[in-house]
C-alpha positions in Angstrom: 176.0 90.2 76.2 175.6 92.5 73.2 172.1 91.1 72.6 171.1 91.6 76.2 172.3 95.2 76.1 170.7 96.0 72.8 167.3 94.7 74.0 167.6 96.5 77.3 168.2 99.8 75.5 164.8 99.4 74.0 163.3 99.9 77.4 164.8 103.4 77.6 164.1 104.4 74.1 160.6 102.9 74.0 159.6 104.6 77.2 161.1 108.0 76.7 162.5 108.2 73.2 163.2 112.0 73.0 165.0 112.3 76.3 167.1 109.1 76.1 167.7 109.6 72.4 169.2 113.0 73.3 171.3 111.5 76.1 172.6 108.7 73.9 173.5 111.2 71.1 175.5 113.5 73.6 177.1 110.7 75.6 180.6 111.5 74.4 180.4 115.1 75.7 181.4 115.0 79.4 179.4 118.2 80.2 177.1 119.9 77.8 175.1 123.0 78.2 171.8 123.4 76.3 170.4 126.8 77.3 169.7 126.7 81.0 170.1 122.9 81.2 173.5 121.2 81.7 173.8 117.5 80.8 176.4 115.7 83.0 177.7 112.4 81.5 181.2 112.2 82.8 181.7 110.0 85.9 184.0 112.5 87.7 181.8 115.5 86.9 178.8 113.5 88.1 180.5 112.8 91.5 181.6 116.4 91.7 178.1 117.7 91.4 176.8 115.4 94.1 179.7 116.1 96.5 180.8 119.7 95.9 178.1 121.7 94.1 175.4 123.3 96.3 172.1 122.0 95.1 168.6 123.5 95.5 166.5 120.7 97.1 163.1 122.4 96.6 163.3 123.5 93.0 160.7 122.4 90.6 161.9 119.6 88.3 164.1 118.0 91.0 163.6 114.9 93.0 162.9 117.0 96.1 160.5 119.3 94.3 158.6 116.3 92.8 158.4 114.6 96.2 157.1 117.7 98.0 154.6 118.2 95.2 153.5 114.6 95.5 152.8 114.6 99.3 152.1 118.3 99.8 154.8 119.0 102.4 158.5 118.9 103.4 160.1 115.5 103.0 163.5 113.9 103.2 164.6 114.9 99.7 163.9 118.6 100.1 165.0 119.2 103.7 168.0 121.3 104.5 171.0 121.2 106.8 170.8 119.1 110.0 167.2 118.1 109.4 168.2 116.6 106.1 171.2 114.8 107.7 169.2 113.5 110.6 166.5 112.3 108.3 169.0 110.5 106.1 170.5 108.8 109.1 167.1 107.6 110.2 166.3 106.2 106.8 169.8 104.6 106.5 169.2 102.8 109.7 165.8 101.7 108.5 167.3 100.3 105.3 170.6 99.1 106.6 171.8 95.7 107.6 169.2 95.2 110.4 166.5 96.5 108.1 167.4 94.1 105.4 167.4 91.2 107.9 163.9 92.3 109.1 162.4 92.7 105.6 164.0 89.8 103.8 161.5 87.2 105.0 158.7 89.4 103.6 160.0 89.3 100.0 161.3 85.7 100.3 157.8 84.6 101.1 156.6 86.2 97.9 159.4 84.5 95.9 158.7 81.1 97.4 155.0 81.4 96.5 155.6 82.7 92.9 158.8 80.8 91.9 158.5 77.5 93.9 157.0 76.0 90.7 157.4 78.4 87.8 154.0 78.6 86.1 153.9 78.9 82.3 153.9 82.5 81.1 154.9 84.0 84.5 154.8 87.8 84.3 157.9 89.0 86.2 156.5 92.5 86.3 153.5 91.3 88.3 155.7 89.4 90.6 158.0 92.3 91.1 155.0 94.6 91.9 153.7 92.1 94.5 157.1 91.8 96.1 157.6 95.6 96.1 154.2 96.2 97.6 154.7 93.7 100.3 158.1 95.1 101.2 156.9 98.7 101.2 154.0 97.8 103.4 156.4 96.1 105.9 158.8 99.0 105.7 156.2 101.6 106.5 154.1 99.4 108.9 151.1 99.8 106.6 148.2 97.4 106.6 147.3 98.3 103.0 146.9 95.6 100.4 150.4 95.2 98.9 149.2 95.3 95.3 147.0 98.4 95.9 150.0 100.1 97.6 152.3 99.2 94.7 150.0 100.4 92.1 149.3 103.7 94.0 153.0 104.3 94.4 153.6 103.6 90.7 150.8 106.0 89.6 151.9 108.7 92.0 155.5 108.5 90.7 154.5 108.7 87.1 152.4 111.8 87.9 155.0 113.6 90.0 157.9 112.9 87.6 156.2 114.6 84.6 157.9 117.8 85.8 161.3 116.6 84.6 160.7 113.6 82.3 158.7 114.5 79.1 156.3 112.0 77.6 154.4 110.7 80.6 151.3 112.6 79.6 149.7 113.2 83.0 147.5 116.2 83.7 147.3 118.2 86.9 144.0 116.4 87.8 145.7 113.1 87.3 148.6 114.0 89.5 146.3 115.2 92.3 144.2 112.1 92.1 147.2 109.8 92.2 148.6 111.7 95.2 145.2 111.4 97.0 145.1 107.6 96.4 148.6 107.2 97.8 147.8 109.4 100.8 144.7 107.3 101.6 147.0 104.3 102.0 150.0 106.1 103.6 149.0 109.4 105.3 152.5 110.0 106.6 154.6 112.0 104.0 157.8 110.2 104.8 156.2 106.8 104.4 154.7 107.8 101.1 158.0 108.9 99.7 159.8 105.8 100.9 157.1 103.6 99.3 157.3 105.5 96.0 161.1 105.2 95.9 161.1 101.5 96.9 158.3 100.3 94.8 159.2 102.1 91.5 162.9 101.1 91.7 162.0 97.5 92.4 159.4 97.2 89.7 161.8 98.7 87.2 164.9 96.8 88.2 164.0 93.2 88.9 162.4 92.3 85.6 165.1 94.0 83.5 167.8 92.2 85.4 166.1 88.9 84.9 165.6 89.6 81.2 169.4 90.4 80.9 170.3 87.1 82.7 168.0 85.1 80.3 169.2 86.8 77.2 172.9 86.6 78.1 172.7 83.0 79.5 173.9 84.0 82.9 171.7 81.8 85.2 174.8 79.8 86.2 176.5 83.0 87.3 173.8 84.3 89.7 175.4 85.7 92.9 175.3 88.9 95.0 178.2 90.2 92.9 176.2 89.6 89.7 173.2 91.4 91.2 175.4 94.5 91.9 176.8 94.3 88.3 173.3 94.1 86.8 172.2 97.1 88.7 175.2 98.9 87.1 174.3 97.6 83.6 170.6 98.4 83.8 170.8 101.7 85.9 167.1 101.6 87.0 167.1 105.3 87.9 169.1 106.5 84.9 169.0 110.3 85.6 169.1 112.5 88.6 167.5 115.9 88.0 169.0 118.6 90.1 169.2 122.4 90.2 172.3 124.4 91.1 171.9 126.6 94.3 175.0 128.6 93.6 177.6 129.3 90.9 180.2 126.7 90.4 182.7 125.3 87.9 182.3 121.9 86.4 184.8 120.3 84.1 186.2 123.8 83.4 182.7 125.1 82.5 180.8 127.7 84.5 177.6 126.6 86.3 175.1 129.4 87.1 172.8 129.5 90.0 169.4 128.1 88.9 170.9 126.0 86.1 169.0 122.7 85.7 171.5 119.8 86.0 170.6 116.5 84.4 173.0 114.0 86.0 173.1 110.9 83.8 173.6 108.1 86.3 173.5 105.6 83.5 176.6 107.1 81.9 178.4 107.8 85.2 178.0 104.1 85.9 179.3 103.3 82.4 176.4 101.0 81.8 177.3 101.1 78.1 180.6 99.4 78.9 181.3 95.7 79.7 184.3 96.7 81.9 184.3 100.2 83.5 187.6 101.9 84.2 186.8 102.0 87.9 184.4 99.1 88.7 183.8 100.1 92.4 183.0 103.7 91.5 180.8 102.7 88.6 178.8 100.2 90.7 178.2 102.9 93.3 177.3 105.6 90.7 173.8 104.1 90.1 173.1 105.0 93.8 174.5 108.5 93.7 177.5 109.7 95.8 178.4 111.5 99.0 175.5 113.1 100.9 173.3 112.3 97.9 173.9 108.6 97.9 170.8 106.4 98.0 170.3 104.9 101.5 168.4 101.9 99.9 171.4 100.5 98.0 171.9 97.6 100.4 168.3 96.6 100.3 168.1 96.9 96.5 171.2 94.6 96.0 169.9 92.0 98.5 166.4 92.0 97.0 167.7 91.6 93.4 170.1 88.8 94.4 167.3 86.8 96.1 165.0 87.4 93.1 167.6 86.0 90.7 168.5 83.2 93.0 164.9 82.1 93.2 164.6 82.2 89.4 167.9 80.6 88.5 167.0 76.9 89.0 164.2 77.3 86.4 166.6 78.9 83.9 163.7 80.9 82.4 163.6 82.3 78.9 161.8 85.4 77.8 158.6 84.8 75.9 157.1 88.3 75.7 158.4 91.7 76.6 156.5 95.0 76.3 157.9 98.3 77.4 155.9 100.5 79.8 155.5 103.9 78.1 153.9 105.7 81.1 156.0 104.6 84.1 158.3 107.0 86.0 161.4 104.8 85.5 162.3 102.9 82.4 160.8 99.4 82.7 158.5 96.7 81.3 154.7 96.7 81.4 154.8 93.0 80.8 157.7 90.5 80.8 156.5 86.9 80.6 158.9 84.0 81.0 158.7 80.2 80.9 161.0 77.5 82.3 164.0 76.9 80.1 
């Protein structure tokens, strides 16, 4: 367990050393102000921001602002009021129980092809990218090649996220070109944002969870419950960047309108602990809370559970791991495994 956690930490620190080094160093401060930025580590403060503090959905450096910049228009993440609520309901239905049943055969076909007989030096990142692209294509009704779609979504996310994650190194020209490549495959803005969210979370989460299983010797424990726990331990989307839309009080500290709020989902989920104080709340924290909860949680858990279930009979061991230093979410560029 300790070895798996230690090696997984390298994914964060290798990809974004300054940002995650700072977050690790300040983890014991529940809420910490650094100029106009407020770091929120504490689980209760994290939930309070997402459920009680008015948030500016269109501000630069937020998920909504990055999404709007990516597709050049209003999208789910930056809508307001009833439009936002109705949009979330539509996406929740798309990604709910019926949606999972409809999409599951798509990713299971990829798993059967890739893991029926585990080839030597199988790259789990490449498999996750293929699976994510096929699922995103089915989700949006796109006829685009799944691998092209997955790569375009990954490049677009890395370009858009540079506004609030240092170290990506994109230029404005690169961001525009990435957005244009994605728009050529998915002209509809909502479809583009759904694909970016689904692809990048999947490509980040699946290989890291498999590496944790291999390093901790957990292949005999694979189950839907373990998949949910691994999402807590790895926290694929470790921070939620937000901006306060009005003054508020958080953990006894004043929050000003316009303050940049860095919500550390990784620490709210207590990913650094083997046994969180409130397991149910910690498991949910990686997907947000209240009106800001991720509607794709059910799909993410089902997909990871199936991915691990398909790998488990081979009891794979990690042969090579290289951190991706340009991706939007902490993850591997290469993770090759062989049958154990």
